Each structure stands twice: as C-alpha cells, then as structure tokens.
C-alpha positions in Angstrom: 26.0 40.2 -33.1 23.5 39.8 -35.9 21.4 36.8 -37.0 21.3 37.2 -40.8 18.7 35.3 -42.9 19.5 34.3 -46.5 17.0 34.0 -49.2 18.7 31.3 -51.2 21.2 28.6 -50.8 23.8 30.2 -53.1 23.9 33.4 -50.9 24.1 31.3 -47.8 27.1 29.2 -49.1 28.9 32.3 -50.3 28.7 33.7 -46.8 29.0 30.5 -44.6 31.1 28.4 -46.9 34.6 29.3 -45.5 33.4 28.5 -42.0 31.9 25.2 -43.1 35.0 24.2 -45.0 37.1 24.4 -41.9 35.7 20.9 -41.2 34.0 19.5 -44.3 33.3 16.1 -42.7 31.8 17.7 -39.6 29.5 19.8 -41.7 28.7 17.2 -44.4 25.0 17.2 -43.5 24.7 20.9 -44.0 26.6 20.8 -47.3 24.4 17.9 -48.4 21.2 19.7 -47.6 22.5 22.7 -49.5 23.2 20.4 -52.5 19.7 19.1 -52.4 18.3 22.7 -52.2 20.3 23.6 -55.2 19.4 20.6 -57.3 15.8 20.1 -56.2 14.5 23.0 -54.1 10.9 21.7 -54.1 12.1 18.9 -51.8 12.3 21.4 -48.9 9.5 24.0 -49.4 10.1 25.5 -45.9 13.7 26.3 -45.4 15.6 28.8 -43.2 19.2 29.7 -43.7 21.1 31.7 -41.2 24.6 33.1 -40.5 25.7 34.7 -37.3 27.9 37.7 -37.9 29.9 39.8 -35.6 31.5 43.0 -36.9 31.2 41.8 -40.5 32.8 38.4 -39.7 30.9 35.1 -40.0 31.1 33.4 -36.6 28.4 30.8 -36.9 25.8 29.2 -39.3 22.6 27.2 -39.0 19.8 25.9 -41.2 16.5 24.3 -40.9 14.3 22.4 -43.4 11.0 21.8 -41.8 9.9 19.4 -40.3 13.5 18.4 -39.5 15.7 19.8 -36.7 17.8 22.9 -36.9 21.3 21.9 -37.9 24.2 24.0 -36.4 27.8 24.4 -37.5 30.8 24.6 -35.3 31.0 28.3 -34.4 34.0 30.5 -33.9 32.9 30.9 -30.3 30.0 29.5 -28.1 28.6 33.0 -27.9 27.5 32.8 -31.6 25.2 29.9 -31.0 24.0 31.3 -27.7 23.0 34.5 -29.5 21.3 32.5 -32.4 19.2 30.4 -30.0 18.1 33.5 -28.1 17.3 35.4 -31.3 15.3 32.6 -32.9 13.4 32.0 -29.7 12.8 35.8 -29.4 11.1 35.7 -32.9 8.5 33.3 -31.4 9.8 30.4 -33.6 9.4 26.9 -32.4 12.0 24.1 -33.1 11.5 20.4 -32.8 15.2 19.9 -31.9 18.8 20.4 -32.8 21.2 18.3 -34.7 25.0 18.9 -34.7 28.3 17.6 -33.5 29.5 18.0 -30.0 29.9 20.4 -28.4 27.9 22.8 -30.6 24.7 20.8 -30.3 24.9 21.1 -26.5 25.7 24.8 -26.7 22.6 25.5 -28.7 20.5 23.2 -26.7 21.6 24.8 -23.4 20.7 28.3 -24.7 17.4 27.1 -26.2 16.4 25.6 -22.8 17.2 28.8 -21.0 15.2 30.9 -23.6 12.1 28.7 -23.9 11.9 26.4 -20.8 12.0 23.3 -23.1 14.1 20.3 -22.2 16.3 18.2 -24.6 16.0 14.5 -25.0 18.8 12.6 -26.9 17.0 10.7 -29.7 20.2 9.3 -31.2 23.9 9.6 -30.7 25.8 9.3 -34.0 29.3 9.1 -35.2 30.6 11.0 -38.3 33.2 9.0 -40.2 35.3 9.8 -43.2 37.6 7.8 -45.6 40.2 8.9 -48.0 41.5 5.5 -49.1 39.1 2.6 -48.6 40.1 -1.0 -47.9 37.4 -3.2 -49.5 37.5 -6.8 -48.1 38.3 -9.5 -50.6 36.5 -12.4 -49.0 32.8 -11.6 -49.8 31.3 -13.5 -52.7 29.7 -11.6 -55.5 30.1 -8.2 -57.1 29.0 -4.6 -56.9 26.9 -2.9 -59.6 25.2 0.4 -59.9 21.4 0.4 -59.6 19.2 0.8 -62.7 15.5 1.8 -63.0 14.5 -1.9 -62.8 15.8 -1.9 -59.2 13.5 0.9 -58.2 10.9 -1.0 -56.1 13.4 -3.1 -54.3 15.4 0.0 -53.3 12.2 1.7 -52.1 11.2 -1.3 -50.1 14.7 -1.7 -48.5 14.8 2.0 -47.6 11.5 1.6 -45.8 12.9 -1.5 -44.0 16.0 0.4 -43.1 14.0 3.3 -41.6 11.8 0.9 -39.6 14.8 -0.7 -38.1 17.2 2.2 -37.7 15.3 5.5 -37.5 13.5 6.4 -34.2 9.7 6.3 -34.7 9.3 9.9 -33.6 11.9 11.2 -36.1 10.7 12.7 -39.4 11.3 10.4 -42.4 12.4 11.3 -45.9 10.1 10.5 -48.8 11.8 7.3 -50.0 10.0 7.2 -53.3 11.1 10.8 -54.1 14.7 10.2 -53.1 14.9 7.0 -55.1 13.4 8.7 -58.2 15.7 11.7 -58.0 18.9 9.6 -57.4 18.1 7.1 -60.2 17.7 10.1 -62.5 21.1 11.3 -61.5 20.0 14.3 -59.4 22.6 15.8 -57.1 25.3 13.4 -58.2 23.8 10.6 -56.0 22.7 7.1 -56.7 22.6 3.6 -55.4 24.9 0.6 -55.5 23.9 -3.0 -55.1 25.7 -6.2 -54.2 24.8 -9.3 -56.2 25.7 -12.9 -55.2 25.0 -15.7 -57.6 22.2 -13.8 -59.4 20.5 -12.5 -56.2 20.7 -8.9 -55.0 21.7 -9.1 -51.4 22.7 -5.6 -50.2 22.1 -1.9 -50.8 24.1 1.3 -50.3 23.0 4.8 -51.3 25.3 7.8 -51.9 24.4 11.4 -52.2 24.5 14.7 -50.3 27.5 16.2 -52.2 30.0 18.4 -50.4 32.6 20.5 -52.2 35.1 17.6 -52.1 33.1 14.6 -51.0 29.9 12.7 -50.8 27.9 10.9 -48.1 27.4 7.1 -48.1 24.0 5.8 -47.0 21.6 4.3 -46.3 23.2 0.9 -46.1 20.9 -2.1 -45.8 21.1 -5.9 -46.0 18.0 -8.0 -45.2 18.4 -9.8 -41.9 18.6 -13.4 -43.3 21.6 -12.3 -45.5 23.6 -10.6 -42.8 27.0 -11.9 -41.5 28.4 -12.8 -44.9 30.4 -9.6 -45.5 28.1 -8.2 -48.2 27.7 -4.7 -46.6 31.4 -4.4 -45.9 32.3 -5.3 -49.4 29.7 -3.0 -50.9 30.6 0.0 -48.8 34.3 -0.5 -49.3 34.1 -0.9 -53.1 31.6 1.9 -53.6 33.7 4.3 -51.5 36.8 3.5 -53.4 35.0 3.8 -56.7 33.8 7.3 -55.8 37.2 8.3 -54.5 38.8 7.0 -57.7 36.3 9.2 -59.6 37.9 12.4 -58.2 36.4 12.9 -54.7 38.7 13.6 -51.8 36.5 12.0 -49.1 33.4 9.8 -48.5 31.5 10.4 -45.3 28.9 8.4 -43.4 26.8 8.5 -40.2 26.6 5.6 -37.7 24.4 4.9 -34.8 26.9 4.8 -31.9 24.6 2.3 -30.1 25.2 -0.2 -32.9 28.8 -1.5 -32.4 28.5 -3.8 -35.4 28.0 -1.1 -38.0 30.7 1.0 -36.5 33.2 -1.9 -36.7 32.2 -2.7 -40.2 33.0 0.8 -41.4 36.3 1.1 -39.6 37.4 -2.2 -41.0 37.1 -0.8 -44.6 39.0 2.3 -43.7 36.6 4.8 -42.2 37.9 6.9 -39.3 35.8 8.7 -36.7 35.9 12.5 -37.1 33.5 13.5 -34.3 30.4 12.5 -32.5 27.0 14.1 -33.2 23.7 14.5 -31.3 20.1 14.4 -32.5 18.2 16.2 -29.8 14.4 16.6 -29.4 13.0 19.6 -27.5 10.2 18.7 -25.2 8.1 21.0 -23.0 
C-alpha cells in the first residue's frame, strides 16, 4: 500500500471523490472542508490531504486541517486505515485525535494506539442525519428570513453562545467572526437563516459545507428563554426544504447523541439517521 499526499484540494477530490461519493452523507464533513479549502484556502493554512492506494486503486482517504482532528473516510478495507495510521505515526507526526463514523474511527484509533502508545478518549458521540424531503411544522408563530449584514453581531454572539453550550471546552473552535463574514458575503454557498416572531429575532440556523449534491445545516441556536416554542424546528424544517427546492438533493446535519431533544427535533422535521460518528482525543 501507499499513503499518497496531495498538494491541493482539487487533486485530492479527483482521486478520492469516487470513494467519498459512495456515502455522501457519511463524508459530508470531508466534502465540506474541501469546499472551504477551495473557496477560502487561507482559513486552513496547515492542511494535509491523503489517499491510501493499493495497486493503483484508492482504498481509503483522510485529511487534517490543524489544529483539528484527522478526519477519516470509510475505507474499502480496514487494512487501509491501519496502514495509514502506521505510516503517519512512522513519519513522526502527532495527531490530537480522529473524527469519523463508526467503525472507521475505531479502526484508525486502534492502529494509532498500537503505533504510538496513546489512548483514545471519546469527546463526543454524534449522529449524522440527512433529509431529502423536509416536513416543516406549521404550529410555530413567526416566519423565516435570510440574514443580512445588519444581523452580523447577533449571529456572532449566538455562535459564541452555541459553542459555550455545545462544544467541549478542550475542542478547537472555529473563528466565528471569520465564518460569519464569509457566509454573509456568500462564500462557499453558505449563509444564515433567522426566525422572527412579532418583530423579534428568536432563532438561528447556519448552512454551509457544500457537498456535490447537498449542504450541511448548522449551527442551530435558540436563546434559552425562547426555547420550547417550536422556533428551531420550524426554522430548520423551512430552511432545509427551501435549500432542497433550490436544487439540492440532500441536507445534512450533526447532532450530539447525548442530547435527545435535538435528535427528536430533527427527526420530527424529516431527518433520518445515516450513521453514528465519534470525536476521539488521543492522550498519552
């Protein structure tokens, strides 16, 4: 086998694309990172793109945008990720962790532990969901609108609040100001939608991370005093269907499997679980 590095995202996708497209929802994070690298390469100045090849055939793929985890794709066989882990460790590279669906995240983590003596810790168990036809609830008061530049500070503040509530404190955070600025400018086909009720803005949903046939929904945030009124359900349902009506085949999203409320909300508007995913940290 060979661990092949790629100098740019176009070369990586030309090689790894067919493998990733075998399960677009499962690999939506990898596709979304590649979309960002294409539209705004300065966002990730330190990036590694790999394919694992065997006799000229692509049997696995992985990427890393420091300081985030390595992200692994579903391989043709476990041996591909076992080889990749050993090869990366053999180069003397260090990794903070691995992110990927089960079982590939475990396959890589097992091999990394054997090669380095590190031990994994599950930081977050997530669900990857997709929808092809949304079912927006009709009972929530108010209406959806797309964000404008005047909404910038509110969106930044709510993303910070979302991260404080939902992202583990030891996980790397995105630059909220940069993400908001890029999406409001239309970068990467992403943006933000808001829910207004009686003149007040009450809920937020982002969208971005384009894949060949879809887009990822998130983050989704409603301030605590305004929860329980159906705002987030209505917003995600209407936004998802609007994006699907615009020509996309799927919308995707990630959930924290430890939060049954959010998982139920998304299933109620038509999202279906595709697979479960692990965010592992490597500790010595």
